[in-house]
C-alpha positions in Angstrom: -15.1 -34.7 72.5 -12.0 -32.6 71.7 -8.8 -34.4 70.7 -6.2 -34.9 73.4 -3.9 -32.3 71.8 -6.7 -29.8 71.6 -7.7 -30.4 75.2 -4.1 -30.0 76.3 -3.8 -26.7 74.4 -7.0 -25.4 76.0 -5.6 -26.2 79.4 -2.3 -24.4 78.6 -4.1 -21.4 77.4 -6.3 -21.3 80.5 -3.2 -21.5 82.7 -1.5 -18.8 80.8 -4.5 -16.5 80.9 -4.7 -17.1 84.7 -1.1 -16.3 85.1 -1.5 -13.1 83.1 -4.5 -12.1 85.3 -2.5 -12.7 88.5 0.5 -10.7 87.2 -1.8 -7.9 86.1 -3.5 -7.8 89.4 -0.1 -7.8 91.2 1.1 -4.9 89.1 -2.1 -2.9 89.6 -1.8 -3.3 93.4 1.9 -2.4 93.2 1.1 0.9 91.4 -2.0 1.8 93.4 -1.2 1.7 97.1 -4.3 1.0 99.2 -5.4 -1.0 102.2 -6.4 -4.6 101.9 -10.2 -4.6 101.7 -12.1 -6.2 104.5 -13.8 -8.5 102.0 -10.3 -10.0 101.3 -9.3 -10.3 104.9 -8.3 -14.0 104.4 -5.0 -12.6 103.2 -4.2 -11.0 106.6 -5.6 -14.0 108.5 -3.3 -16.6 106.8 -0.1 -17.8 108.4 2.8 -15.3 108.1 6.0 -17.2 107.2 9.3 -15.4 108.0 7.4 -12.6 109.9 6.1 -14.7 112.7 4.7 -13.5 116.0 7.8 -14.9 117.8 10.1 -12.8 115.6 8.0 -9.7 116.2 8.3 -10.2 119.9 12.0 -10.7 119.7 12.7 -7.5 117.8 9.9 -5.3 119.3 10.8 -6.3 122.9 7.4 -5.4 124.4 7.3 -4.9 128.1 4.6 -4.7 130.8 3.1 -1.3 131.3 4.2 0.0 127.9 1.9 1.9 125.5 2.3 0.6 122.0 0.7 1.5 118.6 -0.1 -0.8 115.7 -0.9 0.6 112.3 -3.1 -1.6 110.2 -4.0 -4.4 112.6 -6.1 -6.3 110.1 -8.2 -8.8 112.1 -5.8 -8.9 115.0 -3.2 -11.4 113.9 -0.5 -9.6 115.8 -2.6 -7.4 118.0 -4.0 -10.0 120.3 -0.6 -11.6 121.3 1.0 -8.1 121.6 -1.7 -7.0 124.0 -1.0 -10.0 126.2 2.8 -9.4 126.1 2.4 -5.9 127.6 0.3 -7.0 130.5 0.0 -6.1 133.3 -0.6 -2.4 132.9 0.1 -2.1 129.2 -2.1 -0.6 126.5 -2.2 -1.2 122.8 -3.7 1.3 120.4 -4.7 0.0 117.0 -5.3 2.4 114.1 -6.9 1.6 110.7 -8.7 3.4 107.9 -11.3 0.6 107.8 -13.8 0.4 110.7 -14.6 -3.2 109.7 -11.0 -4.3 110.5 -11.1 -2.5 113.9 -14.5 -4.0 114.8 -13.2 -7.5 113.9 -10.1 -7.1 116.0 -12.1 -5.7 119.0 -14.6 -8.6 118.8 -11.8 -11.1 118.8 -10.2 -9.4 121.8 -13.4 -9.5 123.8 -13.8 -13.2 123.0 -10.4 -13.7 124.6 -11.0 -11.4 127.6 -8.4 -8.9 126.3 -9.4 -5.4 127.5 -6.3 -3.3 126.8 -6.8 -2.6 123.1 -8.1 0.8 122.0 -9.2 1.1 118.3 -9.1 4.3 116.4 -10.2 4.9 112.8 -7.8 7.4 111.2 -5.2 7.8 108.5 -1.6 6.9 109.3 -0.5 10.1 107.5 -2.2 12.2 110.2 -2.0 10.3 113.5 -4.5 11.7 116.1 -2.1 11.4 119.0 0.1 14.0 120.8 3.9 14.0 120.4 5.8 11.5 122.5 2.8 9.3 123.2 4.2 5.7 122.6 7.0 3.5 123.9 6.9 1.6 120.6 5.0 1.2 117.3 4.9 -1.4 114.6 3.2 -2.1 111.3 3.4 -5.4 109.3 2.9 -5.5 105.5 1.2 -2.2 105.8 3.7 0.6 105.0 3.5 -0.1 101.2 -0.3 0.3 101.3 0.1 3.9 102.4 0.2 6.4 99.5 2.7 8.7 101.3 5.1 6.5 103.2 7.4 9.4 104.2 4.4 11.2 105.8 3.4 8.1 107.7 7.0 7.5 108.9 7.3 11.1 110.0 4.1 10.8 112.0 5.3 7.7 113.7 8.6 9.4 114.6 6.6 12.3 116.0 4.3 10.2 118.3 7.2 8.0 119.6 8.9 8.9 122.9 12.5 10.0 122.5 13.7 6.5 123.5 10.9 4.7 121.6 11.3 2.2 118.7 9.5 1.4 115.5 9.3 -2.1 113.9 8.4 -2.5 110.2 7.6 -6.0 108.9 7.7 -6.8 105.1 7.0 -10.1 103.2 8.2 -11.2 99.8 5.2 -11.7 97.4 3.2 -8.9 98.9 2.6 -6.5 96.0 3.2 -3.6 98.3 6.4 -4.9 99.8 8.9 -2.2 100.8 12.5 -3.4 100.4 15.0 -2.8 103.1 17.1 -0.3 101.2 14.2 2.1 100.4 12.8 1.6 103.8 16.0 2.7 105.5 16.2 5.7 103.3 12.7 6.8 104.0 12.9 6.2 107.7 16.1 8.2 107.9 14.4 11.1 106.1 11.6 10.9 108.7 14.1 11.2 111.6 14.4 7.5 112.5 17.7 5.6 112.9 18.1 2.1 111.7 19.1 -0.3 114.5 18.8 -3.9 113.3 16.9 -6.5 111.3 15.6 -10.0 111.7 15.1 -12.0 108.5 16.2 -11.7 104.9 14.9 -11.2 101.4 11.8 -13.4 101.8 10.6 -11.6 104.9 12.0 -9.4 107.6 11.4 -7.2 110.6 13.4 -4.0 110.8 13.8 -1.9 113.9 14.3 1.8 114.1 14.9 4.3 117.0 14.7 8.0 117.1 17.6 9.6 115.3 18.6 11.9 118.2 19.1 9.1 120.6 22.6 7.6 121.2 23.4 4.0 120.5 21.9 1.6 117.9 23.9 0.6 114.9 23.7 -1.4 111.8 24.0 -4.9 113.1 21.9 -7.4 111.1 20.5 -10.7 112.1 19.7 -12.8 109.0 17.3 -15.7 108.8 
């Protein structure tokens, strides 16, 4: 049996090695943007502190009869309540590069008798929708997974109606987190105007409108 000091040293080394592995994985994901694999969907199914469904509803302001778009729905964490919020008469399109995520979301929707969700497998950098198609769009902890964020934001600006809005959610600890400063810069380059934010450094939703629309402003609501 190893001596107490030797055993303690072994534990410390194991903890240190584990921390290094986690840090290495985090850095790899940070430098290699890609969608969360379906096999690791537990990450998108876990509770989302700071970027709650209630906060999304507050800043997105979904209304009955609207047509909305979600990029990267995962397994439907936000999709299912949003689809309910825009009833009656509303429609929610969900787009993902992984068919497994779309299938999972649509199965959950059927189980809850939700019939206004339309899945599409495609790349956010080339959205398969005509110009001015949506009243609003949102993506939560997804933008940083897209290799060309500017292209995706440009496509979102294109498919939004002139008075449409885009909401982007980000969470601290996500290796692909996009901070508010770079997000605002890239959105502006894409033709979007920053309107407001709910939350702070640990997690936030930021709302943007089309740049050629009057109004908006830089008011900020912090958590």
